[in-house]
Backbone as CSV, one residue per row, in Angstrom:
resi,resn,N_x,N_y,N_z,CA_x,CA_y,CA_z,C_x,C_y,C_z
1,MET,-34.398,40.981,-32.285,-34.451,42.407,-32.416,-33.062,42.868,-32.828
2,ILE,-32.994,43.824,-33.762,-31.731,44.395,-34.219,-31.569,45.763,-33.571
3,VAL,-30.403,45.992,-32.961,-30.121,47.256,-32.302,-28.933,47.896,-32.997
4,ALA,-29.057,49.172,-33.346,-27.960,49.894,-33.987,-27.330,50.826,-32.971
5,PHE,-26.006,50.804,-32.907,-25.276,51.672,-31.974,-23.973,52.074,-32.628
6,ALA,-23.722,53.355,-32.738,-22.483,53.905,-33.306,-22.189,53.298,-34.677
7,GLY,-23.223,53.161,-35.513,-23.043,52.655,-36.858,-22.935,51.147,-36.961
8,LEU,-22.974,50.429,-35.851,-22.903,48.969,-35.845,-24.278,48.407,-35.521
9,SER,-24.584,47.256,-36.074,-25.857,46.595,-35.785,-25.600,45.321,-35.005
10,PHE,-26.410,45.084,-33.985,-26.281,43.901,-33.144,-27.620,43.189,-33.093
11,ALA,-27.560,41.856,-33.115,-28.769,41.065,-32.906,-28.879,40.802,-31.416
12,VAL,-29.980,41.241,-30.817,-30.197,41.085,-29.390,-31.485,40.307,-29.191
13,PRO,-31.440,39.218,-28.402,-32.686,38.490,-28.174,-33.705,39.384,-27.478
14,ALA,-34.933,39.300,-27.929,-35.998,40.118,-27.342,-36.377,39.570,-25.977
15,TRP,-36.662,40.476,-25.045,-37.134,40.094,-23.710,-38.555,39.595,-23.870
16,PRO,-38.875,38.411,-23.376,-40.239,37.897,-23.548,-41.281,38.876,-23.019
17,ALA,-42.359,39.037,-23.792,-43.406,39.988,-23.410,-44.020,39.659,-22.065
18,CYS,-44.065,38.379,-21.707,-44.688,37.994,-20.448,-43.719,38.081,-19.268
19,ALA,-42.443,38.342,-19.552,-41.440,38.357,-18.476,-41.551,39.628,-17.650
20,GLN,-41.349,39.480,-16.384,-41.322,40.596,-15.453,-39.910,40.702,-14.905
21,THR,-39.675,41.673,-14.061,-38.387,41.773,-13.394,-38.152,40.503,-12.605
22,PRO,-36.941,39.895,-12.734,-36.706,38.659,-11.996,-36.848,38.868,-10.495
23,PRO,-37.340,37.856,-9.767,-37.512,38.007,-8.328,-36.177,38.083,-7.619
24,SER,-36.158,38.746,-6.483,-34.967,38.819,-5.655,-34.631,37.422,-5.153
25,PRO,-33.321,37.067,-5.096,-32.971,35.722,-4.656,-33.300,35.449,-3.194
26,THR,-33.402,36.483,-2.386,-33.748,36.305,-0.976,-34.883,37.248,-0.631
27,PRO,-35.675,36.933,0.387,-36.779,37.822,0.764,-36.264,39.221,1.121
28,ASN,-37.014,40.221,0.763,-36.614,41.595,1.037,-37.016,41.968,2.465
29,VAL,-36.037,41.968,3.354,-36.290,42.276,4.761,-36.732,43.722,4.917
30,TYR,-36.169,44.616,4.126,-36.522,46.026,4.245,-38.013,46.220,4.000
31,ARG,-38.578,45.497,3.034,-40.010,45.596,2.762,-40.809,45.146,3.980
32,SER,-40.339,44.112,4.690,-41.078,43.652,5.864,-41.012,44.680,6.988
33,LEU,-39.947,45.472,7.036,-39.857,46.519,8.056,-40.891,47.609,7.796
34,GLU,-41.139,47.889,6.523,-42.108,48.918,6.178,-43.544,48.458,6.417
35,SER,-43.753,47.172,6.637,-45.101,46.642,6.796,-45.712,46.982,8.149
36,GLY,-44.922,47.532,9.072,-45.447,47.898,10.370,-45.376,46.792,11.401
37,ARG,-44.648,45.719,11.110,-44.482,44.649,12.101,-43.765,45.188,13.322
38,PRO,-44.048,44.617,14.500,-43.365,45.071,15.717,-41.859,44.799,15.650
39,VAL,-41.101,45.745,16.158,-39.643,45.650,16.180,-39.203,45.541,17.629
40,HIS,-38.292,44.594,17.914,-37.797,44.379,19.272,-36.281,44.455,19.286
41,ASP,-35.726,45.152,20.260,-34.278,45.198,20.439,-33.792,43.791,20.758
42,ALA,-32.749,43.339,20.064,-32.235,41.987,20.289,-30.797,42.007,20.798
43,GLY,-30.295,43.179,21.174,-28.978,43.253,21.800,-27.814,43.372,20.839
44,GLU,-26.699,42.767,21.238,-25.442,42.864,20.491,-24.985,41.467,20.071
45,ILE,-24.392,41.399,18.906,-23.757,40.158,18.448,-22.316,40.499,18.098
46,ARG,-21.396,39.729,18.666,-19.974,39.902,18.383,-19.476,38.598,17.789
47,GLY,-18.782,38.687,16.675,-18.263,37.475,16.054,-17.553,37.761,14.755
48,ARG,-17.267,36.690,14.027,-16.578,36.778,12.735,-17.565,36.512,11.609
49,ILE,-17.406,37.269,10.541,-18.252,37.085,9.363,-17.871,35.767,8.694
50,GLN,-18.845,34.877,8.556,-18.633,33.589,7.891,-18.937,33.688,6.398
51,SER,-19.986,34.450,6.055,-20.334,34.632,4.644,-21.141,35.916,4.492
52,ILE,-21.144,36.426,3.259,-21.873,37.655,2.944,-22.634,37.432,1.641
53,ASP,-23.919,37.773,1.657,-24.732,37.776,0.446,-24.953,39.246,0.105
54,TYR,-24.077,39.799,-0.745,-24.164,41.226,-1.066,-25.498,41.579,-1.731
55,PRO,-25.949,40.858,-2.783,-27.232,41.223,-3.399,-28.424,41.071,-2.451
56,GLY,-28.387,40.039,-1.603,-29.501,39.798,-0.683,-29.414,40.620,0.588
57,GLY,-28.248,41.239,0.847,-28.091,42.077,2.034,-28.109,41.303,3.334
58,THR,-27.448,40.138,3.379,-27.388,39.377,4.618,-25.962,38.946,4.930
59,LEU,-25.698,38.775,6.224,-24.418,38.274,6.718,-24.690,37.034,7.551
60,VAL,-23.743,36.114,7.559,-23.752,35.033,8.538,-22.569,35.313,9.444
61,VAL,-22.858,35.507,10.741,-21.826,35.840,11.723,-21.747,34.723,12.737
62,HIS,-20.530,34.231,12.992,-20.330,33.187,13.992,-19.865,33.848,15.289
63,GLY,-20.680,33.697,16.320,-20.369,34.261,17.633,-20.603,33.233,18.714
64,SER,-20.801,33.696,19.931,-20.984,32.796,21.069,-22.261,31.958,20.960
65,MET,-23.230,32.406,20.188,-24.503,31.673,20.011,-24.498,30.854,18.720
66,GLY,-23.335,30.639,18.124,-23.247,29.913,16.853,-23.427,30.856,15.678
67,ASN,-23.792,30.295,14.524,-24.001,31.106,13.327,-25.357,31.788,13.384
68,ARG,-25.356,33.081,13.083,-26.593,33.875,13.061,-26.678,34.596,11.723
69,VAL,-27.835,34.547,11.089,-28.076,35.277,9.845,-28.606,36.653,10.221
70,ILE,-27.951,37.686,9.698,-28.311,39.065,10.037,-28.540,39.837,8.747
71,ALA,-29.686,40.490,8.650,-30.007,41.301,7.477,-29.389,42.686,7.619
72,VAL,-28.920,43.221,6.500,-28.401,44.581,6.438,-29.352,45.362,5.535
73,VAL,-29.950,46.428,6.070,-30.943,47.219,5.340,-30.378,48.613,5.072
74,PRO,-31.032,49.403,4.232,-30.504,50.738,3.924,-30.286,51.623,5.153
75,SER,-31.041,51.420,6.219,-30.860,52.256,7.412,-29.743,51.757,8.333
76,THR,-29.125,50.618,8.021,-28.014,50.101,8.830,-26.813,51.036,8.688
77,THR,-26.216,51.404,9.827,-25.015,52.236,9.821,-23.812,51.328,10.013
78,ILE,-22.817,51.472,9.138,-21.611,50.650,9.195,-20.423,51.565,9.451
79,TYR,-19.615,51.207,10.467,-18.421,51.973,10.814,-17.187,51.095,10.667
80,ARG,-16.135,51.650,10.134,-14.834,50.980,10.063,-13.792,51.957,10.569
81,HIS,-13.134,51.599,11.657,-12.134,52.467,12.294,-12.725,53.845,12.607
82,GLY,-13.981,53.863,13.051,-14.632,55.097,13.462,-15.164,55.958,12.331
83,GLU,-15.047,55.522,11.088,-15.534,56.292,9.942,-16.664,55.524,9.264
84,TYR,-17.558,56.246,8.599,-18.653,55.591,7.894,-18.104,54.675,6.813
85,SER,-18.791,53.560,6.623,-18.373,52.567,5.657,-19.616,52.021,4.955
86,THR,-19.436,51.032,4.083,-20.561,50.456,3.342,-20.514,48.936,3.403
87,LEU,-21.584,48.306,2.967,-21.671,46.852,2.938,-20.529,46.254,2.123
88,SER,-20.143,46.923,1.063,-19.075,46.389,0.198,-17.721,46.349,0.903
89,ASP,-17.574,47.031,2.047,-16.321,46.988,2.805,-16.243,45.792,3.751
90,LEU,-17.351,45.082,3.921,-17.358,43.905,4.795,-16.764,42.723,4.046
91,ARG,-15.950,41.938,4.755,-15.292,40.770,4.169,-15.411,39.568,5.091
92,ARG,-15.386,38.407,4.503,-15.389,37.162,5.257,-14.174,37.137,6.181
93,GLY,-14.392,36.712,7.431,-13.306,36.606,8.402,-13.130,37.825,9.281
94,GLN,-13.768,38.951,8.949,-13.641,40.156,9.774,-14.384,39.979,11.090
95,GLN,-13.793,40.525,12.146,-14.441,40.580,13.452,-15.394,41.773,13.439
96,VAL,-16.646,41.560,13.869,-17.641,42.635,13.880,-18.403,42.651,15.195
97,ASP,-18.859,43.834,15.571,-19.796,44.038,16.676,-21.046,44.627,16.040
98,ILE,-22.182,43.962,16.240,-23.415,44.369,15.564,-24.524,44.573,16.582
99,SER,-25.136,45.755,16.564,-26.360,46.013,17.330,-27.503,45.557,16.451
100,VAL,-28.337,44.652,16.980,-29.410,44.091,16.163,-30.773,44.301,16.804
101,TYR,-31.789,44.264,15.967,-33.161,44.213,16.432,-33.848,43.092,15.667
102,GLU,-34.971,42.653,16.173,-35.691,41.537,15.572,-37.026,42.024,15.042
103,VAL,-37.327,41.632,13.823,-38.610,41.962,13.218,-39.077,40.740,12.437
104,GLY,-40.270,40.287,12.728,-40.818,39.135,12.024,-39.965,37.889,12.134
105,GLY,-39.276,37.712,13.260,-38.453,36.532,13.454,-37.072,36.593,12.835
106,ARG,-36.702,37.724,12.241,-35.386,37.870,11.616,-34.575,38.930,12.342
107,LEU,-33.259,38.711,12.399,-32.367,39.706,12.991,-31.953,40.709,11.929
108,VAL,-32.006,41.996,12.293,-31.671,43.080,11.376,-30.611,43.941,12.041
109,ALA,-29.548,44.261,11.310,-28.465,45.071,11.856,-28.882,46.539,11.926
110,GLN,-28.698,47.126,13.094,-28.897,48.560,13.259,-27.564,49.263,13.042
111,THR,-26.512,48.750,13.699,-25.169,49.304,13.590,-24.166,48.161,13.485
112,ILE,-23.222,48.285,12.567,-22.136,47.310,12.426,-20.833,48.050,12.614
113,ARG,-19.988,47.528,13.512,-18.651,48.099,13.731,-17.615,47.055,13.340
114,ILE,-16.758,47.411,12.405,-15.689,46.521,11.955,-14.454,46.787,12.778
């Protein structure tokens, strides 16, 4: 396919007609929350961030119970020094306190304090 922009022409490979939006690399936890599955309070997790999957919205936190995978969903509230923050402000090695709940066997962050 040829695309013209600002007087220039570019050859751009056509998106295959049978192609759909690529699948998410990790399961969408937020979608499972909307499914109506029972939600259970799972307490607090305190530890250091070992890894972050920004596109998948998950953290691996090492605490007293070892490494735990925790999902971060749009309703998760993140605080840094008492002010609202975002997932992009989380970094590997940071100490965090996370209030979590469990849904469908997965831990989901309700509140993250950096």
